[in-house]
C-alpha positions, 0 to 999 in steps of 0.5 A: 616861525619867529625871526628875532632881530635885536641888538644881540643878533644884528650888529653893524660894524662901526666905521673908523677913519682910514685917513691920517689925522694929526695927533699930538704925542709926548715921548720920554726917552733915555740916551740923550742925542743918541736916544733922539736919533733912535726915536727920529729914525723910527718915525722916519722908517715908519713913514710918519709925517712930523708937523712940529717937534720940540725936544728937551735934552738936558745934561745930567737928567736921566730922561729927555722928552719929545713933544710933537704933532704927527700924522697917523691913521692909527695912533695906538699902533704908533705909540706901541711901536715907539714904546718898543724902542729900547731908549723909550721910557713912555709914549703918550697921547696928549 
């Protein structure tokens, strides 16, 4: 009797960091100040710690932007939740 243990039969799950890390993100949104309030409220409700935030809202421009550093354990979940907001055009990891 032979017992074959190879990469296909024996897998060890990789460990992922379960502690929050600082992630720099950029989010583009519409709606001016109202859109910013929607975005910042979502971050607050999600319990995210924001370490720095730079906002660029200009009169007559369709999209505004927010660039910031946010503490999160899952940056993909953060970006997906931001992308679901009706005022958000895109959210990206920098």
